[in-house]
C-alpha positions as CSV (number, residue, x, y, z in Angstrom):
1,M,33.4,-15.1,9.5
2,K,31.9,-12.5,11.7
3,K,28.5,-12.1,13.2
4,V,26.8,-9.5,15.2
5,V,24.1,-10.7,17.4
6,K,21.2,-8.6,18.8
7,F,18.7,-10.0,21.2
8,G,15.4,-8.8,22.1
9,G,13.6,-7.8,25.5
10,S,11.6,-11.1,25.2
11,S,14.5,-13.1,24.6
12,L,16.7,-11.9,27.7
13,A,13.5,-11.6,30.5
14,S,14.7,-14.1,32.8
15,A,17.7,-16.4,33.7
16,E,16.1,-19.5,31.8
17,Q,16.0,-16.7,28.4
18,F,19.6,-16.0,29.1
19,E,20.7,-19.5,29.1
20,K,19.1,-20.0,25.9
21,V,20.5,-16.9,24.3
22,G,24.1,-18.3,26.0
23,D,23.7,-21.6,24.4
24,I,23.0,-19.7,20.9
25,I,26.1,-17.6,21.1
26,H,28.3,-20.7,22.4
27,E,26.9,-22.7,19.6
28,D,28.6,-20.7,16.7
29,E,32.2,-19.2,17.3
30,N,31.2,-16.3,14.7
31,R,29.0,-14.9,17.3
32,R,31.3,-12.5,18.5
33,Y,29.6,-8.9,19.0
34,V,26.3,-9.1,21.4
35,V,23.9,-6.1,21.3
36,P,21.0,-6.9,24.2
37,S,17.7,-5.1,24.8
38,A,16.3,-4.4,28.6
39,P,14.7,-7.5,30.2
40,G,11.1,-7.6,28.8
41,K,7.8,-9.2,30.2
42,R,8.4,-12.6,31.5
43,F,4.4,-13.4,31.5
44,S,1.6,-11.5,29.3
45,S,0.5,-9.1,32.8
46,D,4.5,-8.7,33.9
47,V,6.2,-5.0,33.3
48,K,9.0,-4.3,31.0
49,V,12.0,-3.0,33.0
50,T,12.1,-0.1,30.9
51,D,8.8,1.0,31.6
52,M,9.4,0.4,35.0
53,L,12.5,2.4,34.9
54,Y,10.4,5.3,33.3
55,A,7.9,5.2,36.1
56,C,10.6,5.3,38.8
57,Y,12.3,8.4,37.3
58,E,8.7,10.3,37.1
59,T,8.5,9.7,40.6
60,A,12.1,11.1,41.3
61,E,11.3,14.1,39.1
62,K,8.2,14.8,41.3
63,G,10.6,15.0,44.5
64,E,8.9,11.8,45.8
65,S,10.5,8.7,47.2
66,F,11.5,6.0,44.5
67,A,13.1,3.7,46.8
68,E,10.9,1.2,46.4
69,Q,10.1,1.5,42.6
70,L,13.9,1.0,42.4
71,A,14.1,-1.8,44.8
72,D,11.8,-3.5,42.6
73,I,13.9,-3.0,39.3
74,R,17.1,-4.2,41.5
75,A,15.0,-7.6,42.2
76,R,14.4,-8.3,38.7
77,Y,18.0,-8.1,37.7
78,Q,19.4,-10.0,40.9
79,E,16.5,-12.6,39.8
80,I,18.5,-13.1,36.7
81,I,22.1,-13.0,38.6
82,D,20.9,-15.7,41.2
83,G,19.1,-17.9,38.3
84,L,22.7,-18.0,36.0
85,D,24.3,-18.5,39.5
86,L,26.7,-15.8,38.8
87,N,28.9,-14.4,41.3
88,F,28.5,-10.7,39.9
89,S,27.0,-7.5,41.5
90,L,25.2,-4.7,40.1
91,D,25.4,-2.4,43.7
92,N,27.5,-0.2,42.3
93,D,25.8,0.6,39.5
94,F,22.3,1.2,41.4
95,E,24.0,3.6,43.8
96,M,25.0,5.5,40.7
97,I,21.7,5.2,39.2
98,E,19.9,6.3,42.6
99,E,22.3,9.2,42.7
100,N,21.5,10.2,39.3
101,F,18.0,10.0,39.8
102,R,18.0,12.4,42.4
103,I,20.2,15.0,40.6
104,K,17.4,14.3,37.8
105,A,19.9,13.2,34.8
106,G,17.1,13.1,32.5
107,S,14.6,10.2,31.3
108,D,16.8,9.2,28.7
109,Y,19.8,8.3,30.9
110,A,16.7,6.5,33.5
111,A,15.4,4.3,30.4
112,S,18.8,3.3,29.0
113,R,19.8,2.0,32.5
114,G,17.8,-1.1,31.5
115,E,20.1,-2.1,28.6
116,F,23.1,-1.0,30.4
117,L,22.5,-3.2,33.2
118,N,21.4,-6.1,31.2
119,G,24.5,-6.0,28.9
120,K,26.7,-5.7,31.8
121,I,25.2,-9.2,33.4
122,M,25.2,-10.5,29.9
123,A,29.0,-9.8,29.4
124,A,29.6,-11.7,32.9
125,Y,27.5,-14.5,31.9
126,L,29.6,-15.0,28.6
127,G,33.1,-13.9,29.6
128,F,32.8,-11.0,26.8
129,E,34.2,-7.6,27.3
130,F,31.8,-5.0,28.6
131,V,31.5,-1.7,26.0
132,D,29.2,1.1,27.4
133,A,27.4,2.4,24.3
134,A,27.5,6.0,25.8
135,E,31.6,5.9,24.6
136,V,30.7,4.6,21.1
137,V,27.7,6.0,20.1
138,R,27.6,9.5,19.7
139,F,24.9,12.0,19.2
140,D,25.8,16.0,18.5
141,D,25.0,18.6,20.8
142,N,21.7,18.9,19.5
143,G,20.8,15.3,20.3
144,A,21.0,14.6,16.6
145,F,22.8,11.1,16.0
146,D,26.0,11.5,14.5
147,D,26.9,8.3,12.1
148,K,30.4,9.3,10.9
149,E,31.7,9.9,14.7
150,T,29.6,6.9,15.8
151,D,31.3,4.6,12.9
152,R,34.9,5.8,14.3
153,L,34.2,5.3,17.6
154,L,33.0,1.8,17.1
155,R,35.7,0.6,14.7
156,E,38.4,2.1,17.2
157,K,36.9,0.7,20.2
158,L,36.2,-3.3,19.0
159,E,39.1,-3.5,16.6
160,S,41.4,-4.9,19.2
161,M,38.2,-7.0,20.9
162,H,37.7,-10.4,19.7
163,T,34.2,-10.6,21.7
164,A,32.3,-7.9,23.3
165,V,28.9,-7.0,24.8
166,I,27.2,-3.4,23.4
167,P,23.9,-2.7,24.9
168,G,21.1,-1.1,22.5
169,F,19.1,1.7,22.3
170,Y,21.3,4.5,23.8
171,G,24.2,6.6,23.0
172,A,25.6,10.0,24.4
173,K,26.7,13.2,23.7
174,S,30.5,14.2,23.7
175,D,29.9,15.7,27.6
176,G,28.3,12.4,28.3
177,T,24.8,13.4,28.6
178,V,22.9,10.2,27.7
179,V,20.7,10.0,24.5
180,T,18.3,7.5,23.2
181,F,17.2,6.6,20.1
182,S,13.5,7.3,19.5
183,R,12.3,4.4,17.6
184,G,13.9,0.6,17.5
185,G,16.8,1.4,19.5
186,S,18.5,-1.6,19.9
187,D,18.3,-2.6,16.5
188,I,19.8,0.1,15.3
189,T,22.7,-0.5,17.7
190,G,23.3,-3.9,16.0
191,S,22.8,-2.6,13.0
192,L,26.0,-0.1,13.7
193,V,28.3,-2.6,15.9
194,A,27.8,-4.9,12.1
195,L,28.7,-1.8,10.1
196,A,31.7,-1.0,12.0
197,V,33.1,-4.8,12.6
198,H,32.7,-5.4,8.7
199,A,30.1,-8.1,9.9
200,D,29.4,-11.1,7.4
201,L,25.7,-11.4,9.0
202,Y,23.7,-9.3,11.4
203,E,21.3,-11.6,13.2
204,N,18.5,-10.4,14.9
205,W,16.9,-12.5,17.5
206,T,13.2,-12.4,18.9
207,D,10.2,-14.0,19.5
208,V,9.2,-15.2,16.5
209,S,10.7,-17.0,13.4
210,G,11.2,-14.1,11.2
211,F,8.6,-12.3,9.2
212,L,5.2,-13.9,8.0
213,I,3.4,-13.6,4.7
214,A,0.4,-12.1,6.2
215,D,-0.8,-10.6,9.8
216,P,-1.5,-13.2,12.1
217,R,-3.9,-11.3,13.6
218,I,-5.9,-11.6,10.4
219,V,-4.8,-14.8,8.6
220,K,-4.6,-17.9,11.0
221,N,-1.1,-19.4,10.9
222,P,0.5,-17.5,8.0
223,K,3.4,-19.0,6.4
224,S,7.1,-17.2,7.2
225,I,8.9,-15.4,4.6
226,E,12.2,-17.4,3.9
227,T,14.3,-14.5,1.8
228,I,13.2,-10.6,1.5
229,T,14.7,-7.7,-0.3
230,Y,15.1,-4.5,1.2
231,K,12.8,-2.9,-1.6
232,E,10.3,-5.5,-0.7
233,L,10.8,-5.0,3.3
234,R,10.1,-1.3,2.6
235,E,7.1,-1.7,0.6
236,L,5.7,-4.2,3.5
237,S,6.6,-1.8,6.0
238,Y,5.0,1.1,4.3
239,M,2.0,-0.7,4.0
240,G,1.9,-1.0,8.1
241,A,3.6,-4.2,8.4
242,S,5.6,-4.9,11.8
243,V,9.1,-5.0,10.2
244,L,12.6,-3.3,11.3
245,H,12.3,0.4,11.7
246,E,14.1,1.8,8.7
247,D,17.2,3.5,11.0
248,A,18.0,0.0,12.0
249,I,18.3,-1.4,8.1
250,F,20.1,1.5,6.6
251,P,23.8,1.2,8.0
252,V,23.9,-2.4,6.8
253,R,22.1,-1.9,3.7
254,K,24.3,0.6,2.4
255,A,27.5,-2.0,3.6
256,G,25.7,-4.8,1.7
257,I,25.2,-7.1,5.2
258,P,22.3,-9.1,5.4
259,I,20.1,-9.4,8.2
260,N,18.9,-12.6,9.5
261,I,15.6,-12.4,11.8
262,R,16.0,-15.8,14.4
263,N,13.7,-17.0,16.9
264,T,15.3,-17.2,20.3
265,N,12.8,-20.1,21.3
266,A,13.4,-21.6,18.4
267,P,17.0,-21.7,17.3
268,E,16.6,-24.3,14.8
269,D,14.3,-22.3,12.4
270,K,16.1,-20.6,9.7
271,G,14.0,-17.5,10.0
272,T,14.1,-14.8,7.5
273,L,16.9,-13.4,5.7
274,I,16.6,-9.8,4.1
275,V,19.0,-8.7,1.7
276,E,20.0,-6.4,-0.9
277,S,19.0,-8.7,-4.0
278,T,19.1,-12.1,-4.8
279,C,18.6,-14.9,-7.5
280,R,16.6,-17.1,-5.2
281,Q,13.2,-17.6,-6.4
282,P,10.6,-16.9,-4.1
283,K,8.5,-20.0,-2.9
284,Y,5.4,-18.1,-3.8
285,T,4.3,-15.5,-6.5
286,I,4.3,-12.7,-3.7
287,T,6.6,-12.1,-1.0
288,G,4.3,-10.6,1.3
289,I,0.6,-8.9,1.8
290,A,0.0,-6.1,4.1
291,G,-2.5,-3.2,4.3
292,T,-3.9,-0.4,6.7
293,D,-6.8,1.5,6.8
294,G,-8.2,4.8,7.5
295,F,-8.1,6.2,4.4
296,A,-10.5,8.6,2.3
297,A,-10.6,9.4,-1.5
298,I,-11.4,12.7,-2.8
299,T,-12.4,12.5,-6.5
300,I,-12.3,15.6,-8.9
301,E,-14.0,15.5,-12.1
302,K,-13.8,18.0,-14.9
303,A,-14.1,17.6,-18.6
304,M,-11.2,18.1,-21.2
305,M,-9.1,17.8,-17.7
306,N,-6.3,15.7,-19.5
307,S,-5.7,18.5,-21.9
308,E,-5.2,21.4,-19.3
309,I,-1.9,22.0,-18.4
310,G,-1.1,22.3,-14.7
311,F,-4.0,20.8,-13.9
312,C,-2.6,17.9,-11.2
313,R,0.1,20.3,-9.9
314,K,-2.7,22.9,-9.2
315,V,-4.6,19.9,-7.3
316,L,-1.6,18.5,-5.2
317,Q,-0.4,22.1,-4.5
318,V,-3.9,22.6,-2.5
319,F,-2.8,19.6,-0.4
320,E,0.5,20.8,0.0
321,D,-0.2,24.2,1.2
322,N,-2.9,22.4,3.9
323,G,-0.1,20.3,5.2
324,V,-1.8,16.8,4.2
325,S,0.4,14.0,2.5
326,I,-1.2,12.2,-0.2
327,E,-0.9,8.8,-0.5
328,H,-1.6,7.7,-3.9
329,M,-3.0,9.3,-6.8
330,P,-4.5,7.3,-9.7
331,S,-6.5,9.0,-12.9
332,G,-8.2,8.6,-15.8
333,I,-9.2,11.1,-18.8
334,D,-11.5,13.3,-17.2
335,T,-10.9,12.1,-13.3
336,M,-8.2,12.4,-10.6
337,T,-8.6,10.6,-7.4
338,I,-6.6,11.9,-4.2
339,F,-6.1,9.1,-1.4
340,V,-5.1,10.7,1.8
341,N,-5.0,9.8,5.5
342,K,-8.4,10.4,6.7
343,S,-7.5,11.8,10.1
344,A,-5.4,14.1,8.5
345,F,-7.9,15.2,6.2
346,E,-11.0,15.5,8.0
347,E,-10.1,18.5,9.9
348,K,-9.1,20.3,7.2
349,E,-11.6,19.1,4.3
350,Q,-13.9,21.8,3.9
351,K,-11.0,24.3,3.0
352,I,-9.2,22.0,0.8
353,I,-12.4,21.3,-1.2
354,A,-13.2,25.3,-1.6
355,D,-9.1,25.7,-2.3
356,I,-9.6,22.9,-5.1
357,H,-12.7,24.9,-6.7
358,R,-10.7,28.0,-6.9
359,A,-7.5,26.5,-8.2
360,V,-9.0,24.0,-11.0
361,Q,-12.9,25.2,-11.1
362,P,-13.8,21.1,-11.2
363,D,-17.0,20.0,-12.3
364,H,-17.9,17.8,-9.3
365,I,-16.2,16.8,-6.5
366,E,-16.9,13.6,-4.3
367,L,-15.4,12.7,-1.1
368,E,-15.3,9.1,0.4
369,S,-14.1,7.8,3.6
370,E,-13.6,4.8,5.3
371,L,-11.3,3.0,2.8
372,A,-8.4,0.8,3.3
373,L,-5.6,-0.1,1.0
374,V,-3.8,-3.4,0.6
375,A,-0.7,-4.2,-0.9
376,V,0.8,-7.3,-2.5
377,V,4.3,-7.2,-2.6
378,G,6.9,-9.8,-4.1
379,R,9.8,-10.2,-6.9
380,G,8.3,-13.1,-8.2
381,M,5.4,-11.1,-9.6
382,K,7.6,-9.4,-12.1
383,S,8.4,-12.9,-13.8
384,T,4.7,-14.2,-13.6
385,R,2.0,-13.5,-15.8
386,G,-1.7,-12.8,-14.5
387,T,-1.2,-11.4,-11.2
388,A,-3.1,-8.7,-11.4
389,G,-5.9,-10.7,-12.5
390,R,-5.7,-13.4,-10.0
391,I,-5.9,-10.3,-7.2
392,F,-9.3,-9.4,-9.1
393,S,-10.4,-12.9,-9.2
394,A,-9.7,-13.8,-5.6
395,L,-11.7,-10.4,-4.7
396,A,-14.5,-10.9,-6.8
397,H,-14.7,-14.4,-5.6
398,A,-14.9,-13.0,-1.8
399,H,-17.2,-10.6,-3.3
400,I,-14.9,-7.6,-2.4
401,N,-15.7,-4.4,-4.9
402,V,-12.3,-2.8,-5.7
403,K,-12.2,1.0,-5.6
404,M,-8.7,1.5,-6.7
405,I,-5.8,-0.3,-8.2
406,D,-2.2,0.9,-8.5
407,Q,0.9,-0.9,-10.2
408,G,4.3,0.4,-9.0
409,S,6.6,0.9,-12.1
410,S,8.9,-1.5,-10.9
411,E,6.3,-4.3,-10.9
412,L,7.3,-5.0,-7.3
413,N,3.8,-4.3,-5.6
414,I,0.3,-3.9,-6.6
415,I,-2.1,-1.9,-4.5
416,V,-5.8,-2.2,-4.3
417,G,-8.2,0.2,-2.5
418,V,-11.4,-1.4,-0.9
419,K,-13.9,-0.4,1.6
420,H,-13.1,-1.0,5.3
421,D,-15.7,-3.6,6.2
422,D,-13.7,-5.6,3.3
423,F,-10.4,-4.7,4.7
424,K,-9.7,-7.9,6.5
425,N,-11.8,-10.5,4.0
426,A,-9.2,-8.9,1.2
427,I,-6.2,-9.9,2.9
428,R,-7.6,-13.5,3.5
429,A,-8.8,-13.9,0.2
430,L,-5.4,-12.7,-1.6
431,Y,-3.7,-15.1,1.0
432,E,-5.7,-18.0,0.0
433,I,-5.1,-17.4,-4.0
434,F,-1.2,-16.9,-3.8
435,V,-0.4,-19.1,-1.1
436,L,-2.8,-21.7,0.0
437,T,-3.5,-22.6,-3.5
438,Q,0.1,-23.1,-4.3
439,I,0.6,-25.6,-1.3
């Protein structure tokens, strides 16, 4: 069995955290390829190393002295080296960083040094080979990620290495210019490495024991999700749940490689397993609840609307022409409602209303703002009767009026629209009826 393990910044913020990571890796000989992030915060008021690097480079770009800022960054790494009692030095690396800052090598280069330096320490600590991501993660001349060339380079480099450390977050163009991923950088690198080495499992280690059924800022101590499919994950992510970025999922998803979200500080927890599909029945009818607010609804009324060919298309064309994306579109015989992001709609609302009048001559247009959407997602809903009824019952019991309900054809999710003021209470009510009443 072959595993790729990625560790986030909080997992590598100090020597103590490095030791935890070392124990996790050595506990399973199948954990052969390690993707580290830059050191994160050691305590709540601390500063991430990546942010320190950005600030330091900004000073260098202004032509001002950045020696003190670079010394502070160096001290962060030296603290880790000393804490691990390593006979290892980053002197040459910092000399090169100082020179490249002076010649203004770019903010991407500056930010990438956090992962680069942490990767070198990790390799020395574990006794693994170090692979600079700039050599194996390729971007084209325009700065766009080149997945095919990256896969080829990674395969060739790693096929002869039994173990290796590959820093996350960055790569390079063919001329050596460093480029960073815009979002979820280290997660993406881990996924690419897993694809290249044909891993059986991609473990993503962070500071939580997997994904939670609901937002812990809204629901007190929500249960964790044991197994989730990529489709369910996509639905929850779309509705605002804090999950892996799509770019980090795609490489392993197309190869059928599962992802396991684990907790560095609680390695005994199984975490959440993300899979393409599964026969495992979920513990609860639902897999997760997620939501987001800041929506507006535009309701268009016109008698005999349903018999007017092209009516919906003309309305949608108005939104497209004005560059406003549509979130949901429930409709009736003589009405249709368009849910849109409020901030995107507000600045163009009067033009859109006028354009709709010209396009379809409605009898009436009504606007409503301060709305929220809440999604109940789960593969177990398809085989369970009365899910929609339980949703209505829970919301009615909590004195919450439903403004809209929309069920996808896959029966994987049901989305309800509620007023902004009812947003959090709606999530709590749904969690209570689907999770707490089943315990």
